[in-house]
N, C-alpha and C positions, 0 to 999 in steps of 0.2 A: 504494500500500500504506500502510495506517494503522499506523505504528509504535507508536502509543499504544493500540492495541486490546488489551484485557485478555484474557489467555489463559484459556480455559474448558476444560471436559472434565477437571476434576481432582477426584478424591475424596481428601479429607484424612481420614486415620484418626487421630483426636485422643484422646489419653489424658487422662482427667479424674481429679480426686482420689478416693481410696478412703476418705477419712475427713476429714483435715485440708484444708480448702479452700485453704490457703496453698500446698499442694503443686502447684497448677496452674502451668504455665510461662507466661512472657510470650508466647512464640510461640503457645501454644494459645489464649490470650485474643485475640491479634491475628487468628488464623485464624477463630475463632468470630465475630468482629466483621465480618470482611470477606467471608466467603462469602455466597452468596445464599440458602442453605438449610442447615439442620442436620437430619440424620436421627438421631433420638434413640430410645433404647430405651424410655424413658418420658418423654414430653414434660413431664408435671407435675413429675417429679423434676429434669429438666434445667432447667426454668424457674427453679428456685431458684438454680441456679448462674449462669444468665444474668442474673438480677436482681441478684445480688451484684456482678457486674462491669459492670453497665449495658449489657448486650448485648441488642439488640433484633431480632436475626436471626430470621426465621420458622423454624418447625420442621415436620417431618413425622415420623410415628411409624414406627419399624422395630424390631420385636421378634421373638422366636422363633416367635410364632404367625402372623405375617403376612409374614415375610421373603421367602418364596418368591413370594408374591403381589405385594408392593410393589417387588421388585427391578427388574422391567421398567419400572415407572413412573419409578423413580429414574434408571435408565440413560437413559431418554428425556429426563428433565430435565437430565441432565448434558451434553447436547448444547449447551445454552445457558447453563449455570450451573456454578459451582463449589460443591461440597457437602461439608460436614463430617459425618463419622460419629462418633457418641459412644455409649457405653453408660452405664448408671447410675453406674458407678464403675470406674476402672481403664482398661485398654487394650481397645478393641473387638476382637472375634474371639478373644480369649484366654478361652475358656469363657464368652463373651458373644456376642450376635448380631453379624453382620457378615461372616462368612466367605462366605456365598452372594453377597452384593453385591460384595465385593472380587473374588471369583473371576470373576463376570460382567464386571466392569470390565476385567480383564486380557484376557478373551476379546474384548471390544469395543475393545481398544486405548485404553482410557481411562486416563489417568495416575493412579496411586495413590501418594500421598505420606504416609508416617507422620509424625505429630507425637508423638514419644516422651514418656513421662512415667510416672506411677504404674502399677504392676502388683503385685498382692498377692503372687503367688508369688515374684517376683524380689526384692521388698523383704524378704520373710520369709527367703528363702534367704541374702541378703546378711548378715543379722544372726544366722544360725543357728549359726555355728561349725562347720558341716559342709561337706565339699568342694562347691564350686559350679562346678567346671570340667566336670563331666559329671553330668547328672541325668536322672531319669525322672519325668515329670509325667503324672498320670492324671485330673485334674479332681476331681470329687467322688467319694468312696467310695460304693458302691452302698447302697441303702436297706435291703435285706434281709440277714439274717445269712448265708444260703447264698451269695448273690452276693459279699458281702464276703470270705467264706472262699475262694472260687474265685480272686478277684483277689490276695489276700494270699499264698496258696499259689503262685500263678503268679510273684509277684515276690520270694519269700522268699530266693532265692539271687542276686538282682541285686546287683552290686557298687557300682553308682552310687547316689548320694543319691536318695531317693524323695520325691515331694511330692504330697500330696492336699489338697483343700479339704474342709471338713466343717461341718455345721450344729450349732448348740447342742443341737438335739433328739436327735442321734445320737452326740454326741462320746463319751459314756461307753461305749456299745456298741462303737464303732469302736476305741477304745483298748484295751478288753478283748479284742477280737478280735486286735489287734496283739500283745498279750501272749500270747494263746493260740497264734497261728500263726507269729509271727516270733520269739517268745521274750521272756521277762521282762527279759532283759539288753540287748535291742536299744535302742540310744540313739535317742531321738526328741526333737524340739524342737517344742513346741506354741506357736504364735504366734497370739495372739487380739487382735482389735480393733486391728489394726495401723494406726498413725497417728492413732488416736482417743484420747479421754481415758482410757479404761480399758485401754489397750494393755499387754500382758504377754507376755514371752517366757520360757518355762519349758523348761530343758534338763535331761535326765536319762534314767535307764533307764525303759523303758516301764512297768514295774510301779510305779515311784515316781511317774511322771506320773499313773497311774491313781489311786493313793492320794491324791495332791495334789488331784485333781479331786473326789474323793468327800468330802473334808473340808469343802468349802464349795460350796454350790449356785451361788453367784455366779460361781465360777470356770468354770462350765459355760456361761455366757452369752456371747453375741456371735458374731462371725464368726471361723472358725478356719482356720488353715493347719497341717497336720501334716507335719513334715519328718522322714523316717526315714533313719537311717544305712544305708548299703549293707552287705551281708553281708561280714563279716571274722571272723577268729579270735576277736576279743574279744567280738563279738556272740553267738558260739556257745558261750560258756562255760556249762557245766552245773554247777549247785550240787553241792558235795561230797556232801550227803545223798542227792541223786538218783543220783549215780554209785554210791554204796555200795549203795543198794537194787537198782539194776539189776545190779550185779556179783553180788549174792547170788542174785537170781531167775534170772539167765541160766545159772546152774550146773545148774538142774533143769528149766527151761522152754525152749521154743523161743524164738528171738529175738523174734518178733512178739508172743508172749504175754507175755514179760518186759517188753517196751516198753509194752504196753497196761496191764499191772498196775502198773508203776512210775508211769506217767502218772496212773492212777486213785488211787494212794496219795498222791501229792503234789499232786493236783488241778491238773495242768498238761496241756497238749495233747501228744499223743504225737509230733507233728511236731517239738517242741522237742528231743526226745532221739533221734530216729530217726537223724539224720546222725552224731551222736556214737557211737551204738551200732554203726552200720555200720563206721565207721572203727576202733573199738576192738576189736570182737568178731567181725567177719565171718570172719576167717581162723581163729578158734578155735571158732566156733559156727555151724553151718550149719542 
């Protein structure tokens, strides 16, 4: 038995920087240098990282469009090699390619070893000032208004901290929908360009974040993480002027009509005042 034989059949899941190249770990550099192959989301992008650290390991492409097709080939190669899996930025398989390959490795009894490091959602959450012991992560918000509405209504009463990714092209629409369906007083933290030169963390009420974004187009640029506070009594505060309008209308109208008209008058979504109206007037007005 050759005790010097190098162990193979290992897939290393390697986290890489999400912005600042200095965030890579010593261990990640060592693994990328010593494996026989790197499976990269975009080989051209990863080549810049390898060049910076004088890493000459060969690469193979694994991205969301070829992952099903290439997985069997990588599984075969793992019989005689150790391979590192990387995405363009952050931790593979966390809203990036890699899940299919990792799942297949487990089924084939191939060792999977994580090399931890940068992850945008965790980095953003750690600096948000919102509870991080229990959270709900849903990737990117949907592209269409209707789909965003469905998701926001689905999560509106969740008590855990909520995390979404968002692109610069849709950030205004998404924050506006958060105001409409979760309430203008809902606390959110907008984390943009994390670890990069234009990094900014903005904490405040949803309506104030929306106003802040609208004041300067440059604030709408970059990669975004939206962190939303879970539902609590503070988030559900209804402005006094809205309460007064509703109190007047509900004396002469059915509850549903009073809610709809109040929302129309104050240009807010009816869902913002529905729960308040139910709790306050249900026993008095049917």
